[in-house]
N, C-alpha and C positions, 0 to 999 in steps of 0.2 A: 676296533680303533677308528676304522673308516667311518662308521655310523657316528661315533662320538665327533669326529672331525667335521662331519657335515652339519650336525647339530650346532656346533660351536660357530661354524661359518654362517649358518643360517641365522643364528641370533645376532651375530655381528652385523650382518646385512639389514635386519629388521632394525636394530638400534641406530644404524646410520641413516635409515629412511625417516624414522622419527625425529631425529635430530635435525636432518634437513628440512623437514616439514615444519619443525619448531622454529628454525632460523628463517624459513620463508614467511611464516606468520608474522615474526616479530619485524621482518625487513619491511613487510607490507604496511604494518603499523607505523613504522618510522618514515615510510615514503609519503603519507598523507600530509597535507598542509595542516598547520595548527594555528590556533588563535593565540593571543598573549597570555592566556591562563593556561595554556597547555592542552586544551581539548581540541580534538579533531575539527577543522573548520568545515562545516557543512553548507556554508554560504554558496550561492550560485544560483543559475538558471538551469533547470533539469527538463529532461524530456516529458512531454505531455503523457499522463499515465491513465486517465479515465477512459472507459468505454473500449469497444473493439471494433474499430473502423475497418474498412477494407485494407488489404495489404498494400495495393496500389491506388492512388487517387488520380483519376483522369479528368483533365480540365481542358476545355476548347474554347478559345477566345478568337472570333473573327476567322474561323477556319483553321487556326493553328492549334495543334493538339500537343499537350504536354503530359507526361506521366511522371508523378512523384511516388517513389517507394517510402512507405510510412514504417517508421521504426516502431515495432510493437513489444520491444523487450520489456518495457516498463509496464506493460498491461497484462502480461501473462507471467506465470511463475518460472523461476530459473530452472533450466533443464539440467544443469550440473550442480554438484555441491557447492555451497557458498560458505566460506569460513565464517564462523561466529553464528550461523543461522540456527534456529531452534528446529526441532523435528516438526513436520507438518503433516496433514492429512488433506485429501482432495476435497472433502465436504465436511460441514459440520454435522453433529450428531443430535438430531432432535429427539425429544421424548416421544414414545409411540402415539400418544394422544394428539400430537401436532403434526404427524407425517402426512395426513390427508390434507390439512390446510397448506403445507408446504407445496404439495403437488398441484393442488388447485391453483395457487398463486403462480407457480411456474407455468402450468399449462395456459394460463390466461394472462400472462405477464404484460402484454401490450395493452390490456384495458385495466388492469389492476394495479400496475406499478406507477406510483407518483412521479418518478423521474422521467417517464415518457410522456408526462403531461406538465412540464416545467417544475417539478418538484425537485427537492434538494437531495442529492445522494447521500450526504452525511458522512461520518467517519465509521468505519475504515473504507466505505465503498468508493469515496472519491479518490482514493490511492494516494500516492506519494505527492508532496507539494511540487509545484511548478518552479517556485522561486523561494529560497531561504535567506533570510537576512538573521545572522547570528551576532547578538550583542551581549555584553556582559550582564548577566542576571535574566535575560529573556531571549527567546528566539521567535521569529515571525515567519509563518508559512502562508504563501500566496498561491491561490488555485485559478485556473481558468475553466469556468463551467457555465453552460447556457442558463443555468438557474440563478446566476447572479454573481459569479467570480468571488467567492468567499475567501476570507483570511482568518487566521487564527494567531493570536498572540499568546505565546506559551511561557510563563514564568519558569526560570530555572534557578531561582535564588533560595529554594528550600521552602517557600510558602506552601500551605495546604490548599486544598480545593476551596473555592468560595462558598460560604454558607448561604448567600443570598442569590446565587446564580440561577436564572430561569432555564428550564429544561429546553434543549434545542437539538437539531439534527446534528451538529457538530460537537455538542457536549461542552464540558468544562475541563481544560486540560491544565496539567502541571508536569513539568519535566525534571529530569535529573539524570546525572551521569553515571553510568556503571562502567568504569574504565573508559574505553574509547567508543562506548555505545550510548547514544542518546536514547533515553527511554521516557516516552510520553504517556502519562496514565490519564485516561479520559472517562468521565462519569456524567451523570446528569443528562440522559438523554430523553427525547419525547418518544412516546411508545408507539408511533404509527410509521416508522421508517424501516427500510431494508438495510442490512449491512453486506448484501451481496447480491448477485445475479442469482436466478433459480429459485426465487421466492423466499429467499433467507430473511424472514421478518424476525423482529426482535421485540423486547418490551422495554418498559422504563427502568429495568434492573440491569440492562446491558452495560457491561464494563469492558473498555477496550484499552489494550496496552500496545503501543506502537515502539517499534525499535528501529533506530536509523544509524548507520555507521558508513565509513568510507572504505571501500576496497580499491585502493589505488585512485584513479581518477573518477571511478564511478560511486554512486550512492546506492546503498542497499536499504530497502525498507520492507519491514515484516510486521504484521498485526496479528494479535491474538484477541479473540472475542470470548467473552464469558457471558452467560445470561442464565442463571439458575432456574428461571421461571419456565424456560423452553428448551434449554439444551441440556444434554446428559453430562456434558463435560466442556471445559473451554476448547475452542477451536483455533488453532494456529495456522494460518495461510502460508503457502509457499512464498518465499522471499521474492521481491521484485528488484532486479538490477536496473538502475536507472542511470542512463548516460547524461553527461553534461551536454548543453546545446548552446548555440548562439541565437536561436530563435527567441525574440523578445515576447513578453506577455502582452496580450492585446485584450482590450475590453470587449466582452461578448455583447452583442446586441441584445436588446430586451427580449426574453423569451415570450413568444405569443403562440399558443398552441393552436395549430391548425392542420395537424397531420392525422389525428385519431380517425377521422372519417374516411381516410384514404388506405388504411390498413387493409391487408387481404387475408390475413390469418391471425391467430391468437398470439404466437410467441413473436417477440420483436426482434430476435437477434438476426442481424443483417438488414434491418429495416431502418434503424435509427440514423 
């Protein structure tokens, strides 16, 4: 009798936890701002998300020293589970015949990575957008990057990919909504880019799917990379949680490569 009572009590507790979790998810969805068409409003200025700068930035002007703590949450994967996120893995899985190439690129990244020499990072390596403008039928992503401050105009009115689009580092994007998640489908890439640090090269067959949604006041961005020519399976990145910011976008100065000759070793982490 006691055993049966404990089982019934445990089941009741588990059910209550599930119900509370379900209510919290719905409450979170109801708390986000929405546009006139009912979709979550992703518009705003968001934390800078590309690259891995030092945690603290020290600045000295006329003998006066100031230290700014840099928020890196948008640059690294979330450490705790995020509601709505897809299962992810730490690294992409390359076919056996390409493993040596990946290692060579990673070992000599500072000399072989185009991004280190004013090259374009492309999608999804550039990360989440710095600014989003959401309009009926389209959404605009703005970025800050030393390679040229790119932007993307993404239709969300149901149109297909452009048949006459030229291959590029940022591909051809179309978007649609799946519930409260904006899904951006990106194809038509050039073949000589990297989709991530560590020598993660791709081919012209790369297909990227970005997912963006609101989690309260924050933006969540997650990308999946498929490239059947070199990967054994699609790779889903750990989601990035991106905080809103009051820092305005600034036009980056023209990128002029003058650092390569100063490098002291092959890998560039911590040198950029």
